Steps between C-alpha positions, in 0.01 A plus 500: 500500500558724805727805504795314655495229234471761227805683632704179518388392153594841357840482667570154357401622153736796539781261596451298182461807282810671636710188462390458140573862413849519654780541247704181491816692427480730799764388749618826656302462821572348838407132530458528877264720696496596868278714718486620858243726660243560768212718596150509640238228455125538529325202657159369399276237658642357822834675442316830476286429807778376730805689369392780267788654306852370550861514382681238294820425311560306178797369302524295183719366220427346163568456130411710196409303188511818292442873538128452554456182702667376818436296813605550858481324834412730789491490876276741692486553877174668602458609861177391673518722805150477647332830584511601869121537502463141371755366750318655795145456370550130418717412802803396296780607733831588337504392137719493192451366152623492144414379154785342306445470125712322240373547145599436139393781269492593133601856409381677184681816387315672212742662252365851560707752691473867584859611538636328810154373599367150430214272599456131581238248607563211738302194613572167660420235758669377813508380858348707784586423864322691776659490848338650811610485864328598826603469865135477613549133589230261621141597422244445775196281447197712421700801379336687213674425173643791304525523118881497501504192725292308248641629172870544575565262792261221394329489841206261520180654639149376577219757507773766488659374822805292593372146567611305805598179319845621390776737605584774252740791509604804305866442421674461164302391197592462131277467195634419153328550166546554128418838354544739211590861428483751218580865450688764305777750549688793352877532474749782455853432378778608735751666273819420693431128549495246217150350455383627841152647529304645789152356507159550657257209491148407604422132557201294613577186707260229614596193704233231524527401867213269593391707802511850350674607181796735532443801272745788470561779251865609542642816345874458446781748444840358412766427238501254209808412297 
């Protein structure tokens, strides 16, 4: 079993254990949960090569089964602004891009606190849509193919060149995939707001696009309540 599967298996075990240990009589907690935040993401693989680090925003809402276990549905917008050096070096023209993620996640909140501070784990699966756009237009026959043309615009190449039997262009292209995420965060209760907590979170995301997987590690700062 590889490290990823071990982490997911451990998380699922924690979900079951926390649910079993929750006090059935405890009802003085909020049934609903919400979060909003943003921050800096660190790209890996093709995202790291073409984009590097980038900004993102996230928002979610869900249901708490008890004090320890909840679920939430989240939307994340992750900017895929291609590096200037990649745009010029790979003849991309003006570009823009984004990764839109919708996920369903389980949240585990261990019953240990240090004053206002708390901890939680989170993991889930979802839908990952990668959108990229270029104004480069029609590609000339015989032009040398670039990595981003092949992996993010699905350009067909023969011997690393544009073949003459079809017309291809760099324009708008979308790639959809399933994916998963997992991570952990810390919270700090905000004294003047009921149930509100500031949070800092690290997450690992992987979308299984068939050309190149989309891998990001976002660090989020925000509010949960």
